[in-house]
N, C-alpha and C positions, 0 to 999 in steps of 0.2 A: 489391550493396554488401558487401564483406567486411571493411572496417575496423571494428575493435572500437569499441563505444561505452563510453567510461569517462572519468571525470574526468581531466584532465591534471595537476592539482595537489591538494594535501591540502585537505580541507574540515574545518571544525569542527562537531562534533555538539553542538548546544545542548540538545536535548530529543528524546525519542522516545515513541511511545504506540502500543499495539495494542489491537484489540478484535475480538471475535467474538461471534456470536449464533446459538444453535441452539434448535429448538423443545423445549418441555418441560423446559428447564433452569432450575430455581428458583434455582440458585446463581449465575446470571449477572445482572449489573446491568442494569436496563432501559435502553433507548436513549432519547435525548431525543426528545421530540415537537416536530416543526418545523412551523410554520404554512405551508401552501401545498404540503407534500410529503406525498403519500399512498401507501398501499399497500406501498411498497418500503422495505427497510431500507438501500438504497444511500446516500441522503442522510444519514439519521441516523448511520450508521457513519462516514461521511467527516467529518461535523461533530464527532462524539465525539472521534476521534483528533486532528483538527486543533485543536479548542478546548483540549484538554488540553495539547498542546505550546505553544500561544500563551499559555495561562494560566500554565504553569510558567515560561516565559521571556518576560515582556512586553517589547515593543519598539516602535520607531517604525513604524507601519503604512505610512507613506509611503516607507519604505525596505525594504519587505518584498514579495516576490513569492511566488506559489503555483503548483505544478504537481501535477496529479493524473493518475495512470495507471491504466487499467482495460481489460483486453482486450476485454470485450464490453459494458461499461457497465452500465446499469440494465436488466438482462434481465427482471426482474419487471414493470417498467412497460411495457416493449416488448411482452412477451407479453400482458399484460392489454389493452393498446390494440389489439393485433392481433385478439384474440378478440372484443372488443366490435364492432370493424368487421365482422368475419365474420358475427357474429350479427345485424347490422343495427341495433345500438344507436347512439344518438347519441354522437358523439365527446366525451369529457371533456377539456377543454383542459388540465387538470392532468396528464393522462397524455401529456405530450409528451417521450417518452423521449430524443429526440435532444438535448434541452437540459438533461437532468438534471445532468450533470457541471458544465456551466457555471453552472447555477442554483445548485447548493449552493456552488460556489466564490464566487459573488456574495453569497450569504447569509453565508457565513463571513467574507468580506471586510468586509461591512457591520458585522457584529457586532464585529469587532476593528479597524475603521478602517484596513483595508489598501487602499492605493490603487496598489500596485505591479502589475506584469503578472501575469496568470493564464493558465495553459495547461492543456489537457486532452490526453492522448495515449493511444494504444493500441499495444501491442507484443506479438508472439508470443514475443519473447525475454525476458530478465530485466528486469523493471520497475525493480529496484534500480539496475543499471547505467545504464539510460536516465535515471532520475531524478537520479542523481548527476552524470551528465554535463550534464544540463539545468541543475542548480544551479551547477555550475562555470562554465558559459557565462554564466549570468545574473549571477553575482557579479563578472564582469568589468566590469559596469556600476558606475562609481563612485557612482552614486545609490542603489545597493542594499547593504544590510548582511546581509540574511537571506533565505533561501528556505525555504518550507515545502513539502515534497514529500509526497504521499499516494499510497496505493494502495488500491483497493477491488476486491474479488472476491466475487460472489454465488455461493452454493453450486450445484453442478451436480447433486447427487443428488436423487431424488425425495423429497417430504415424506411424512408419514404419511397414514393413511386420512382423517384430519380435515382434510387440506389444510394442515397447519402449514408456515409459511415459516421456514427456518433463520434468517432475519433477525428473526423474532419480530414481534409486532404493536405493539411499544412505539414504533415509529417513526411511528405514526399510521395504520397500515393493518391489514388483517385477515389478512395473510399470503398466500402463494402456494399454489396447488393442486399436487397431485402431478404432474399432467400438464405444467404449465410446467417443472417441474424435470426431467422426462424430456426435454423438448425442448432445454433448455440442455445436458443431459448428451449428447444426440446431437450438438449443434453442437460440443462439446468433442471427441468422438470423431472427427468429420469433420476438425477442425483438427489433431488428433494424427496422423491417418492421412496428411494432406498434408505434415506436417512431420517425421514420423518420431519423434515424442516420445510419452511415455506420456499416457494419459488421467488425469483426477483419480482418485485411489483411492477406494474405497467410504467411507472415513472422511472425505472432503473434502465433508461436507454442510453445513458451517457457512458463514455469510456473514462475510467477513473484511475487516479494514481495518488499515492501519498508516500512521503518519506520522513523519517526521523533520524537525526544524527545524535548518537548516544555516546556517553562517556561514563567513567566511574563517578558516582555521587561524591559531592564534597570537593571537586577539583575545579571549581569555578562555574559550574553549570548553574544557571539561575533558577531552574526548576528540576525537581527530582521526581521519580516515579518508583513506587515500590509495591509489591503484592500485598493484598489485604484479604481478610476473611470475608467471604460473601455472606450477606444477610439472607434470612429466609424469604424476604420479599423480592430478592433479586430474581428469582425464578419466574416471577410473574411478568417480567419485562417482555417486550416484544422481541421475538427471535429473529435473527438475521438469516438470510439464505446462505447456502453453503459457500464458504470462502469469502463472505462479505467483507469488504474493506471499511465498513462503517466504524468499527473500533479505532482504526487508524485515523479517520477523519475527526472522530470525537476527541481523540488525544491531541490532535493538532489544534483543534478549536479550544480546548481547555488550556493548552500551553499559551496560546496567544492571549487568553483572558488573564491568566495568572501573571504573565509578563506585564500586563497593563495594571492589574488591580491587586496582585499579591494574593495571599490566603492559601486555600487548599481546594481540592476537587476530588470527588469520589467518582470513579469511572467503572461501570459494570458492562461487560461485553458478553455477547453470545450466550444467552441463557439456555438455548437449546442444544448446545454442544454436548457431545457424548460424556464429557467429564463435568458437565454442569456449568453454571455461571462462573466467570472469573472476574475478580474485582482488583482495582488498582487505586492507590492514593497518589495524587499529585500534589506536591508542596512547593511553594515558592520559597526560595532561599532569601531571607530578609538581608543577609550580609552581602549578597551579590547585587551589582548594580542593576536596578529595574526602573525604567522610566515610569512616573505617574503610578506609583505602587502604594496606596494608602494601606495601613495596617488594619487588622480587625475584620477582614472579610469572613463571612460564614461559609462553611463547607457546602458545596453543592454536589449534585449528583446527575448523572446522565446514563442513558441506556442506548445500546445499539439498536436501531430501528429500521435500517434499510431493508 
């Protein structure tokens, strides 16, 4: 399949949120403790960013859909469940890693009264482009007004000697050991070798999550995003590792700047993807209320670099 995955029309950005968690960082806010979710920071991170978007912009849950992207899913739970089986321990039903993504979407939906469709997907390419295309398709349904898209990526680097999990233990667990982190890093290296893309850099040891609440453009959203034609120079940007969330983080950062300053922003993501670089234009709606939004800002651009 060579056709690019991108939205066909403009989408309105209603809210964005990002979160990361690393071991030994006292300056990071603790993640929420969620009943029924243990050991891993995957679900607490997804809930943190999703709930922040839905709290900032409350809406009709019956007209809201949710989509979550994660290349490998809940690797902490998968590794722990595997080690328990190998060591002959009794299987813990809470360590059902195949259902983690759907379970946290169900929990989030129950908390916020969402009854629209929920989806989980995995991609080697840019999750941002995949999620925007999914939202664009879902919003063709006249019964939907909003789509919450999320991405979660657990760190691939080893923890410290104490076995600290980059996701921290504030999600209800004790954190992962160094060995599980090494195995995740090895899986990333194998995926990178097969795809010709870089492995996560040594600094990519944090557990990451980002969320964007999207609606139809022109319905009160202060910032819109639409597909743009890539430039020839876009292919020279630094490539992201398989499934990198950098595009989602860049989108959230651009959204915050446009709310503050107005103007426009060119966002280029994932130049090493099989389909080539994907470009988006973010534009602030001067008719929508935006605090401290002077006119006349020049367009800027950014590239995914994680």
